C-alpha positions in Angstrom: -8.2 18.2 47.9 -9.9 20.9 45.8 -9.1 20.8 42.1 -9.8 23.6 39.7 -9.4 23.8 36.0 -6.8 26.5 35.2 -7.3 28.2 31.9 -3.6 29.2 32.0 -2.3 25.6 32.0 -5.4 24.0 30.4 -5.6 21.3 33.1 -7.1 20.6 36.5 -4.7 21.6 39.4 -4.8 21.2 43.1 -5.7 24.5 44.7 -2.8 25.8 46.7 -3.4 29.3 48.0 -0.6 31.9 48.4 -1.5 32.3 52.1 -2.6 29.1 53.9 -6.3 29.1 54.8 -7.1 32.2 52.7 -8.2 32.7 49.1 -8.1 36.0 47.1 -10.8 36.0 44.4 -11.4 38.6 41.7 -14.5 38.4 39.6 -15.1 40.7 36.6 -18.3 42.5 37.4 -20.9 44.1 35.2 -20.6 47.1 32.9 -23.7 48.9 34.2 -25.2 50.2 30.9 -28.2 47.8 30.8 -29.9 45.1 32.8 -28.0 41.9 33.2 -29.3 39.1 31.0 -29.6 35.5 32.1 -26.4 34.6 30.3 -24.5 37.1 32.4 -26.1 35.8 35.5 -25.0 32.3 34.7 -21.4 33.5 35.1 -22.2 35.0 38.5 -23.9 31.8 39.7 -20.7 29.9 38.7 -18.5 32.3 40.6 -20.9 32.1 43.6 -20.5 28.3 43.6 -16.7 28.7 43.5 -16.8 31.0 46.5 -19.1 28.6 48.4 -16.9 25.6 47.6 -13.8 27.5 48.8 -15.7 28.3 52.1 -17.0 24.7 52.3 -13.3 23.8 52.3 -12.7 26.2 55.2 -10.9 28.9 53.2 -11.4 32.5 54.3 -12.4 34.1 51.0 -11.8 37.7 50.1 -13.9 38.2 47.0 -13.6 41.5 45.0 -16.0 42.5 42.2 -15.8 45.6 40.1 -18.5 47.8 38.7 -17.5 49.2 35.3 -19.2 52.6 35.1 -16.8 54.3 32.6 -14.3 53.3 29.9 -15.8 50.2 28.5 -16.1 51.0 24.7 -18.6 49.4 22.3 -16.1 46.6 21.5 -13.9 44.9 24.2 -10.9 46.4 22.4 -10.4 50.2 21.9 -13.1 50.8 19.4 -16.4 52.7 19.4 -18.3 54.8 21.9 -18.4 54.3 25.7 -21.2 51.9 26.5 -22.7 54.2 29.1 -22.6 57.1 26.6 -24.6 54.9 24.1 -27.0 54.0 26.9 -27.8 57.6 27.5 -28.9 58.0 23.9 -30.9 54.7 24.0 -32.7 55.9 27.1 -33.4 59.4 25.6 -31.6 61.2 28.4 -29.8 64.5 27.9 -26.1 63.8 28.1 -24.4 65.0 31.3 -22.1 63.5 33.9 -24.9 63.4 36.4 -27.2 61.6 34.0 -24.4 59.1 33.3 -23.9 58.4 37.0 -27.6 58.2 37.6 -28.0 55.6 34.8 -25.0 53.6 36.1 -26.4 53.5 39.6 -29.8 52.4 38.4 -28.4 49.4 36.5 -26.0 48.7 39.4 -28.9 48.5 41.8 -30.9 46.3 39.4 -27.9 43.9 39.1 -27.5 43.7 42.9 -31.2 43.0 43.2 -30.9 40.2 40.6 -28.0 38.5 42.4 -29.8 38.7 45.8 -32.9 36.9 44.3 -30.5 34.2 42.9 -29.1 33.7 46.4 -25.6 34.9 45.2 -23.6 36.2 48.1 -22.3 39.7 47.7 -18.5 40.1 47.4 -16.4 41.2 50.2 -15.6 44.4 48.2 -17.5 46.2 45.5 -15.4 48.7 43.6 -16.6 51.2 41.1 -14.2 52.2 38.3 -15.0 55.9 38.7 -13.9 55.8 42.3 -10.5 54.3 41.5 -9.1 56.6 38.8 -6.1 57.6 40.9 -5.2 53.9 41.4 -5.4 53.4 37.6 -3.2 56.4 36.9 -0.5 55.2 39.4 -0.5 51.7 37.8 -0.2 53.2 34.3 2.8 55.4 35.5 4.5 52.2 36.6 3.9 50.5 33.3 5.2 53.5 31.4 8.3 53.8 33.7 9.1 50.1 33.0 9.2 50.8 29.3 6.0 49.0 28.2 4.0 52.0 26.9 4.1 54.5 24.0 2.1 57.6 23.0 -0.2 58.0 20.1 -2.6 60.8 19.2 -5.2 58.6 20.9 -3.5 58.4 24.2 -1.1 56.0 25.9 -0.8 52.5 24.4 0.6 49.2 25.8 3.3 47.7 23.6 2.5 43.9 23.6 5.7 43.0 21.8 7.7 44.0 24.9 5.8 41.4 27.0 7.0 37.8 26.3 4.1 36.0 28.0 1.3 37.9 26.0 0.0 34.9 24.1 -0.1 32.4 27.0 -3.6 32.7 28.4 -5.4 32.8 25.1 -2.9 30.5 23.3 -2.9 33.3 20.7 -1.0 33.1 17.4 0.2 36.7 17.2 1.7 36.3 13.8 -1.7 35.5 12.4 -3.5 38.3 14.2 -4.7 41.0 11.8 -6.0 44.4 12.7 -9.7 44.7 12.4 -10.3 41.2 13.5 -9.7 40.8 17.3 -8.8 44.5 17.7 -9.5 47.9 16.3 -7.7 49.2 13.2 -5.2 51.9 14.2 -2.3 52.8 12.0 -0.4 54.4 14.9 -0.2 51.1 16.8 3.1 49.2 16.5 1.4 45.8 16.8 -2.2 44.8 16.0 -2.6 43.5 19.6 -1.5 46.7 21.3 -4.2 48.3 23.5 -5.1 51.5 25.2 -4.1 52.2 28.8 -5.4 55.8 28.7 -7.6 57.4 26.1 -7.4 61.1 25.2 -8.9 61.4 21.7 -12.6 61.6 22.6 -13.3 65.2 23.4 -17.1 64.5 23.6 -16.7 61.9 26.3 -18.5 63.2 29.4 -16.2 61.7 32.1 -12.6 62.8 31.8 -9.8 63.2 34.3 -6.4 65.1 34.3 -3.4 62.8 34.1 0.3 62.8 33.2 -0.7 61.3 29.8 -3.3 64.1 29.0 -6.9 64.7 29.9 -8.9 61.6 29.2 -10.2 58.4 30.7 -8.9 54.8 31.4 -9.0 51.9 29.0 -11.3 49.1 30.2 -8.6 46.6 30.9 -6.5 48.8 33.3 -9.6 49.2 35.5 -9.6 45.5 36.6 -5.9 45.4 37.1 -5.8 48.5 39.3 -8.7 47.5 41.5 -7.7 43.8 41.9 -4.2 44.8 42.9 -5.5 47.4 45.3 -7.6 45.0 47.2 -5.9 41.6 46.7 -2.2 42.5 46.3 0.3 42.3 43.5 -0.1 38.5 43.3 -3.3 36.7 44.2 -5.0 33.3 43.9 -8.0 33.3 41.5 -9.4 35.5 38.7 -12.7 34.7 37.1 -14.9 35.7 34.2 -16.6 34.4 31.0 -14.7 32.7 28.3 -15.1 35.7 26.1 -12.7 37.5 28.4 -9.8 35.1 27.6 -8.4 36.4 24.3 -8.6 40.2 25.0 -9.6 41.5 28.4 -7.8 38.9 30.6 -4.9 38.6 28.3 -4.4 42.4 28.5 -4.9 42.4 32.2 -2.1 39.9 32.7 0.2 41.9 30.3 -0.2 45.3 32.0 -0.3 43.9 35.6 2.9 41.9 35.2 4.6 44.8 33.3 3.8 47.1 36.2 4.7 44.7 39.1 7.3 42.4 37.6 5.5 39.5 39.3 4.9 36.3 37.2 2.5 34.8 37.4 0.3 37.7 38.5 -2.6 35.3 39.2 -2.2 31.6 39.9 -5.6 30.3 38.7 -7.8 31.5 35.9 -11.3 30.2 35.8 -13.8 30.9 33.0 -17.5 30.1 32.6 -18.9 28.9 29.3 -21.8 30.7 27.4 -25.5 30.3 27.9 -26.7 29.9 24.4 -30.1 30.2 22.7 -31.0 28.3 19.6 -29.7 31.3 17.6 -26.4 31.4 19.5 -24.8 33.3 22.3 -27.1 35.8 24.2 -25.9 39.3 23.7 -27.0 42.8 24.8 -25.6 44.4 21.7 -28.3 42.8 19.6 -31.0 44.2 21.9 -32.6 40.8 22.2 -31.9 39.1 25.5 -33.8 37.6 28.5 -33.6 39.1 32.0 -34.4 37.5 35.3 -37.5 39.8 35.5 -38.8 38.3 32.2 -38.5 34.8 33.7 -40.3 35.8 36.8 -43.1 37.4 34.8 -43.5 34.0 33.1 -43.9 32.3 36.4 -40.4 31.1 37.2 -38.9 31.7 40.7 -35.3 33.0 40.5 -34.0 29.9 42.3 -35.5 27.8 39.5 -33.0 29.5 37.1 -30.2 28.8 39.6 -31.2 25.1 39.7 -31.3 25.1 35.9 -27.7 26.4 35.8 -26.4 23.9 38.3 -27.5 21.1 36.0 -24.6 21.8 33.7 -20.9 22.1 34.5 -19.7 25.7 34.4 -17.2 24.8 31.6 -20.0 23.4 29.3 -22.2 25.4 27.1 -25.7 25.5 28.4 -28.6 25.8 25.9 -31.5 27.7 27.2 -35.1 26.9 26.3 -38.3 27.4 28.2 -38.9 23.6 27.9 -35.6 23.0 29.7 -36.5 25.7 32.3 -39.9 24.0 32.9 -38.1 20.7 33.6 -35.9 22.5 36.1 -39.0 24.1 37.7 -40.6 20.7 38.1 -37.5 19.3 39.7 -37.1 22.3 42.0 -40.8 22.0 43.1 -40.3 18.3 43.7 -37.3 19.2 45.9 -39.3 21.8 47.7 -42.1 19.4 48.4 -39.7 16.8 49.7 -38.0 19.4 52.0 -41.4 20.5 53.4 -42.3 16.8 54.0 -39.0 16.3 55.9 -39.5 19.4 58.0 -43.0 18.2 59.0 -41.9 14.6 59.8 -38.5 15.5 61.4 -35.4 13.4 61.2 -35.8 9.7 61.7 -32.8 9.7 63.9 -29.3 8.4 63.4 -26.5 10.0 61.4 -25.6 7.2 59.0 -25.3 9.2 55.8 -23.9 6.2 53.9 -21.0 8.4 52.7 -23.1 10.9 50.9 -21.5 13.9 52.4 -18.0 12.7 51.5 -19.1 11.9 47.9 -20.8 15.3 47.6 -17.6 16.9 48.8 -15.6 14.9 46.3 -17.9 16.0 43.5 -17.8 19.8 44.2 -14.1 19.6 44.9 -13.7 18.1 41.4 -13.7 21.5 39.6 -17.2 22.4 40.9 -19.1 19.4 39.5 -22.6 20.6 40.3 -24.4 18.1 38.0 -22.9 15.2 39.9 -23.6 17.0 43.2 -27.3 17.4 42.3 -27.5 13.7 41.2 -26.0 12.7 44.6 -28.6 14.9 46.4 -31.4 13.0 44.7 -29.9 9.6 45.3 -29.6 10.5 49.0 -33.3 11.6 49.2 -34.4 8.2 47.7 -32.1 6.1 50.0 -34.1 4.5 52.8 -30.9 3.9 54.8 -30.4 7.6 55.3 -31.9 8.9 58.6 -30.6 12.5 58.6 -31.8 13.7 55.1 -32.6 17.2 56.1 -29.3 17.8 57.9 -27.5 16.5 54.9 -29.5 18.8 52.6 -28.5 21.8 54.7 -24.9 20.8 54.3 -25.3 20.4 50.5 -27.0 23.7 50.3 -24.0 25.5 51.7 -22.6 25.0 48.2 -25.8 24.7 46.1 -27.5 27.8 47.5 -31.0 26.6 46.7 -32.6 28.0 49.9 -33.3 24.7 51.5 -33.8 26.1 55.0 -36.3 28.7 53.8 -38.5 26.3 51.8 -42.0 26.3 53.1 -45.6 25.8 52.0 -47.1 28.9 50.3 -49.8 30.5 52.3 -53.2 29.3 51.0 -55.0 32.1 49.2 -58.7 31.6 49.9 -61.1 33.5 47.6 -63.6 35.8 49.3 -66.5 33.7 47.9 -65.1 30.6 49.6 -64.7 32.5 52.9 -68.3 33.5 52.7 -69.5 29.9 52.1 -67.4 28.7 55.0 -69.1 31.3 57.3 -72.5 30.2 55.9 -71.7 26.5 56.5 -70.5 27.3 60.1 -73.9 28.9 60.7 -75.7 25.9 59.2 -73.8 23.5 61.5 -74.7 25.6 64.5 -78.3 25.2 63.6 -77.7 21.4 63.0 -78.8 21.8 59.4 -76.5 19.0 58.2 -78.1 18.8 54.8 -77.3 22.4 54.0 -73.8 22.1 55.6 -73.1 19.2 53.2 -74.4 21.1 50.2 -72.2 24.0 51.0 -69.2 21.6 51.5 -69.9 20.4 47.9 -70.0 23.9 46.6 -66.7 24.7 48.2 -65.2 21.5 46.8 -66.3 22.5 43.3 -64.3 25.7 43.7 -61.1 23.6 44.4 -61.1 23.6 48.2 -61.7 20.9 50.9 -63.4 21.6 54.2 -62.0 19.8 57.3 -64.0 19.6 60.5 -61.5 19.6 63.3 -61.8 19.9 67.2 -60.6 23.5 66.6 -63.3 24.2 64.1 -63.5 24.3 60.3 -60.3 24.4 58.2 -59.9 24.7 54.5 -57.1 23.4 52.3 -56.5 23.1 48.5 -58.3 20.1 46.9 
């Protein structure tokens, strides 16, 4: 039985889907105003493992992920400038709707390239916020009709005092909540926790739409509610994100979604990934100092080395990043690759006695996605002399781990032009039966880091 830690109840629970054999999964996607940093990517690796484990358990998964290309203000509450507007200034681009869209698509494409290199499966549905404005307006109309909204000069605001379950997900103490701490200071708000559904007080904002609440644009939170409901229904199984989404974004999503639909609970399981931290603390784009996957690649690390690094910690544990730790992951990954290549060359020894490794692996990943234990079992299996079907088992494990086991192969040997020249010269010497010269050339080639093998098919070269 698959068990998942539910943030809503703060305990592990058996996963019981709404529809037998199916799983509806919504993952908060990127706000495309900059490149994803490796802390962001850790969250998407965790969500990919979740999807793979669900599929490993024979669930048909409908995974939906949004692309936020409008409405996400500088803070996660209703404060500051739109992040994409700020990105235009940062990039030195002349403000226009087209420039904003162009920038969003560039960072969206970069994100999709990153997840592909990390062997993260694309969701069943990608949904851009700007393409679902009508869905958001309709959902806001339902919220307003049900008596959960009020108007201010800034737009339409959700009244959190009307929603009795508001504090549940974040275990919030609303009586201690002060304006200016978790949320923006706004004297027109009835409660410090109230949040914007539709924003109308930013005349300089480039992207605006007509609505019954005035010309403006959606609040960030309503976007995920509208798109998840559109593609997964008014109640669905799992909602994911980072732990920073718990007290504001996901809390607000629950409030507005249940206020609109009257369904409680709106989502049955809430899963949240912990931070990747540096020695200085949480990695953040707002500081302007963050590491991207491209930076790791430029330093000589394959993307799947970073994936392996992330799998070494449970998704609910903070993971401290350092290049020393990444180097250790690289060594382990290269060791795994060498073992896989060796198994491919030798072939299976025969027999299918896996000594229970597959069942123990399944038990590990079904225990709230315990990838550290799963990796340890993989290594134990590779060392076990009683296992005759190691490669077959690795392929089964890799359905969850996603380390590219089946694609692992030796890198093509790059032979310098000078060594190629010496090989040709040696071949000519051997034809003339000048064995002394042939041996001298062999030594020169060896000094350059290559070995010459004389085979029935002729000379071959390999790394020394």
